[in-house]
C-alpha positions in Angstrom: 14.8 2.0 14.7 14.4 2.0 10.9 11.1 3.2 9.3 10.1 2.7 5.8 7.0 4.7 4.8 5.3 3.4 1.6 3.1 5.5 -0.6 1.2 3.9 -3.4 0.6 5.6 -6.8 -3.2 6.3 -7.0 -3.9 3.5 -4.6 -7.7 3.4 -4.9 -7.7 4.1 -8.6 -5.2 1.4 -9.5 -6.9 -1.5 -7.7 -7.8 -4.1 -10.4 -11.3 -5.3 -9.6 -10.8 -8.8 -11.0 -7.7 -9.3 -8.9 -9.7 -8.0 -5.9 -12.5 -10.5 -6.4 -10.0 -13.3 -6.4 -8.5 -12.0 -3.2 -11.9 -12.0 -1.5 -12.5 -15.6 -2.6 -9.1 -16.6 -1.3 -9.9 -15.0 2.1 -13.0 -17.2 2.2 -15.6 -14.6 1.5 -18.7 -16.4 0.2 -19.2 -16.3 -3.5 -22.7 -14.8 -3.1 -21.2 -11.8 -1.3 -18.4 -11.5 -3.8 -21.1 -11.4 -6.6 -22.9 -8.7 -4.7 -19.7 -6.6 -4.3 -19.1 -7.2 -8.0 -22.6 -5.8 -8.8 -21.8 -2.7 -6.8 -18.6 -2.1 -8.8 -19.8 -3.1 -12.2 -21.1 -0.7 -14.8 -19.8 2.5 -13.1 -19.6 5.5 -15.2 -18.2 9.0 -14.9 -18.2 12.4 -16.6 -15.7 15.2 -16.7 -16.7 18.9 -16.3 -14.2 21.2 -18.1 -15.2 24.8 -17.8 -18.9 24.8 -18.8 -18.6 21.6 -20.9 -19.7 18.2 -19.6 -18.2 15.2 -21.3 -20.2 12.2 -22.4 -20.3 9.3 -19.9 -17.5 6.8 -20.0 -17.0 3.5 -18.2 -14.8 3.1 -15.2 -13.3 -0.5 -15.3 -10.7 -0.4 -12.5 -10.3 1.1 -9.1 -12.6 1.6 -6.2 -15.2 4.3 -5.7 -14.0 7.2 -3.6 -16.5 8.0 -0.8 -18.1 4.5 -1.0 -18.2 2.9 2.5 -17.2 -0.4 1.0 -14.0 0.9 -0.7 -11.7 1.1 2.4 -12.7 -2.4 3.4 -12.0 -3.8 0.0 -8.7 -2.0 -0.2 -7.8 -3.4 3.3 -8.4 -7.0 1.9 -6.0 -6.2 -1.0 -3.3 -4.9 1.4 -3.8 -7.8 3.8 -3.3 -10.2 0.9 0.0 -8.5 0.0 1.1 -8.5 3.6 0.3 -12.2 3.9 2.6 -12.9 0.9 5.7 -11.3 2.5 8.1 -13.7 4.0 9.0 -11.8 7.1 12.6 -11.9 8.1 12.7 -13.6 11.5 15.6 -11.4 12.6 13.3 -8.3 12.3 12.2 -6.0 15.1 9.6 -7.5 17.4 7.5 -5.6 19.9 5.2 -7.6 22.1 6.3 -10.7 20.2 5.2 -9.6 16.7 6.8 -8.0 13.7 5.9 -4.4 13.2 4.0 -3.3 10.2 1.6 -0.4 10.6 -1.1 0.0 8.0 -3.9 2.5 7.9 -5.9 2.9 4.7 -3.1 3.1 2.0 -0.4 4.3 4.4 2.1 1.7 5.3 5.0 1.9 7.8 7.5 -0.9 8.1 9.5 -0.8 11.3 12.7 -2.8 11.8 15.8 -2.8 14.0 18.4 -2.7 11.1 18.7 -1.4 7.6 19.2 -4.9 6.4 15.9 -6.2 7.7 13.9 -3.2 6.7 15.3 -3.4 3.2 14.6 -7.1 2.9 11.0 -6.9 4.2 10.3 -3.7 2.1 11.5 -5.5 -1.1 9.2 -8.4 -0.3 6.3 -6.1 0.3 6.9 -4.2 -2.9 6.9 -7.5 -4.9 3.7 -8.7 -3.1 2.0 -5.3 -3.8 2.7 -5.7 -7.5 0.8 -9.0 -7.5 -2.4 -7.0 -6.7 -1.5 -4.2 -9.2 -0.4 -1.6 -6.6 2.7 0.4 -7.6 4.9 2.1 -5.0 5.4 5.9 -5.6 9.2 6.2 -5.2 9.0 10.0 -5.0 6.7 10.0 -2.0 8.0 6.8 -0.3 10.5 7.7 2.5 13.1 6.0 4.7 13.9 7.3 8.2 16.2 6.2 11.0 15.5 7.1 14.6 18.5 6.6 16.8 20.4 8.3 19.6 23.6 7.4 17.7 24.3 10.4 15.4 26.1 8.1 12.9 23.3 5.6 12.5 22.1 5.0 9.0 24.5 7.5 7.4 23.4 6.8 3.9 21.2 9.4 2.2 18.8 6.9 0.7 17.8 3.3 0.6 18.2 1.3 -2.6 16.1 -1.7 -3.6 16.3 -3.7 -6.8 14.7 -1.1 -9.0 14.3 2.1 -6.9 16.0 4.5 -4.6 14.1 6.0 -1.7 15.0 9.2 0.0 16.2 9.2 3.6 14.5 11.9 5.7 14.8 13.3 9.2 11.0 13.7 9.6 8.0 12.4 7.7 4.3 13.3 7.5 2.4 10.1 8.4 -1.4 10.0 8.7 -1.4 13.8 8.3 1.0 14.4 11.2 4.7 15.2 11.5 
């Protein structure tokens, strides 16, 4: 079994709001609700405390608010949009008749039966993620092979078009080894 654990760079911070509004509309969310969501995200400001000095307020134009109950739901719409764009390799691993892609918040695990299919589906997912302005963190993204065959997946990393991802023997996923 081949696992590919994707980590996004500053996932919530990098979500482009205008792209997200279009994703919501494409999913059939009523325009009135999209406008209400837009009102919640528009005109957000922040300040920075450095030592005892507090900066002036500055606008936040991209990203989702951390701690906001709406943010995980909106981020899930964005990831679901990217997932729907991936042309899944029909030769890929199926459990209970479905291809395996585990997603929780911004943690993504692609499971496949071969290095070929995990690489092909990973490349598609990376391209689709870029459409919604999410960038894969190549340093934190890992590739792992689970097999009783000691020689399975001998390579030390997985290479895609633009990146190389480290192969590991264990990975921390959802806070657990």
